[in-house]
C-alpha positions as CSV (number, residue, x, y, z in Angstrom):
1,M,6.8,-25.0,-3.0
2,V,3.2,-26.0,-3.4
3,D,2.1,-23.3,-0.9
4,A,4.1,-20.7,-2.8
5,D,2.5,-21.8,-6.1
6,R,-1.0,-21.6,-4.4
7,R,-0.3,-18.1,-3.0
8,W,1.2,-16.7,-6.2
9,P,-2.1,-14.9,-7.2
10,E,-2.2,-13.3,-3.8
11,V,1.4,-12.1,-4.2
12,T,0.7,-10.5,-7.6
13,R,-2.4,-8.8,-6.3
14,L,-0.5,-7.4,-3.3
15,I,2.2,-6.0,-5.6
16,A,-0.4,-4.5,-7.8
17,E,-1.7,-2.5,-4.8
18,L,1.6,-0.8,-4.3
19,P,2.1,2.8,-5.4
20,A,3.8,2.9,-8.9
21,G,7.2,4.0,-7.7
22,E,7.4,1.3,-5.1
23,R,6.1,-1.3,-7.4
24,E,8.8,-0.5,-10.0
25,V,11.5,-0.8,-7.5
26,V,10.1,-4.1,-6.2
27,L,9.8,-5.6,-9.7
28,L,13.3,-4.5,-10.7
29,Y,14.8,-5.9,-7.5
30,A,12.8,-9.1,-7.2
31,W,12.1,-10.1,-10.8
32,E,15.0,-8.6,-12.7
33,D,17.4,-9.2,-9.8
34,L,19.0,-5.8,-10.1
35,S,21.2,-4.2,-7.4
36,Y,20.2,-0.9,-5.8
37,D,22.8,0.8,-8.0
38,Q,21.4,-0.8,-11.2
39,I,17.8,0.1,-10.2
40,A,18.9,3.7,-9.5
41,A,20.6,3.9,-12.9
42,T,17.6,2.3,-14.7
43,L,15.0,4.7,-13.1
44,E,17.4,7.7,-13.1
45,I,16.9,8.2,-9.3
46,P,19.3,8.4,-6.4
47,V,20.3,5.1,-4.7
48,G,18.8,6.5,-1.4
49,T,15.4,6.8,-3.2
50,V,15.7,3.2,-4.3
51,R,16.4,2.1,-0.7
52,S,13.5,4.1,0.8
53,R,11.0,3.0,-1.9
54,L,12.0,-0.7,-1.3
55,N,11.8,-0.3,2.4
56,R,8.3,1.3,2.2
57,A,7.2,-1.4,-0.3
58,R,8.3,-4.2,2.0
59,R,6.5,-2.6,4.9
60,R,3.3,-2.2,2.9
61,L,3.5,-5.7,1.6
62,R,3.9,-7.0,5.2
63,E,0.9,-5.0,6.3
64,L,-1.2,-6.2,3.3
65,V,-0.3,-9.8,4.0
66,A,-1.2,-9.3,7.6
67,D,-4.5,-7.7,6.6
68,T,-5.4,-10.8,4.5
69,G,-5.5,-12.9,7.7
70,K,-3.4,-15.5,6.0
71,G,-0.2,-15.0,7.9
72,R,3.2,-14.1,6.5
73,V,4.7,-14.9,3.1
74,A,7.9,-16.8,3.7
75,T,11.0,-14.6,3.7
76,S,13.9,-16.9,2.7
77,R,15.5,-17.5,-0.6
78,G,16.4,-20.6,-2.4
79,D,13.4,-22.1,-4.3
80,T,11.0,-21.3,-7.1
81,A,9.2,-18.8,-4.8
82,A,12.4,-16.9,-4.2
83,T,11.1,-13.9,-6.2
84,S,8.1,-13.3,-3.9
85,R,10.1,-13.9,-0.8
86,R,13.0,-11.6,-1.8
87,M,10.8,-8.6,-2.2
88,I,9.5,-8.5,1.4
89,R,12.5,-9.6,3.4
């Protein structure tokens, strides 16, 4: 948990670097804990678009994390860092 707290500024910076559509989907999924269907309804887009944006965002986040040279952000749920972990798994 301490590592997650220390890395939080990095996570928020990485999310900010995402294109707007991908960032919206990530935030609704990870922070608001919405389902794909709920995100689609909220953004008035097809569920397939939600899936593809989330997939692209996860891929970009993995690449950005790798580019930082700091390794991977953990990808499991279950603690206070679950939000950052959920978005890239």
